[in-house]
C-alpha positions, 0 to 999 in steps of 0.5 A: 467537498470537505466530506469527500476529502475527509473520507479520502484521507481516512481510506488512504490512511487505512490503506497505508496501515495495511501496506505498512503491516503486510510486508512485516508479516512477510518478514516473519514468514521468511524467517519462520520454520514452524509449519503451524506458525507459517500457516497462521502468518499466511492466514493473517497475510491473506485476510489483511490483503483481502481487507486492503483491497476495498480500502485501496478502491475507496481511497482511489474513488474518493481521490478521483472524486476530489480530482473531478471536483477541484480539477487537474491543476499543476505539475505537482498533481502529475507527480503525485499521480505517478507516485500513486500508480507506483503505490498501486503497483506495490500493492499488487506486487504484495499480492503476488508475493503472497501467492508465492508464499502460499505456493512455498515459492518465496525467493527473498530473505527476511532482510529483503522484505525489511527493505521492501517494507520501506517503499510505502514509507518513502512514497507516503513522504513524497506524496504528502510533501507534494500535496501540502507544498504543491512545489510546481 
């Protein structure tokens, strides 16, 4: 089970790296005026999002494996799963934003994306605190 836990941590960390970086690309896309630079940023965002998909799936798969191995115990796990569902929603919303950028239909400023970029940080802090402290 320790191998499963190790792989879960590896894939969660990798997924979060993408969740931290993708909105930073969106900040630059929202500010960029040069069409060539926009095309390059869109390509980067598209490749990163495609790379993040299997990382998310593997993080979730190893997490479910841990859940089945250790059992569903405590209210902290309910709270963590709620936050993980929010994180999955955030991930998919990033994909929706990418489609809007590709269709040149972005309606948000670079400042909005700077704030949007903080959401996974807050979720990560809350999830780690729940997992480590198991407060309830």
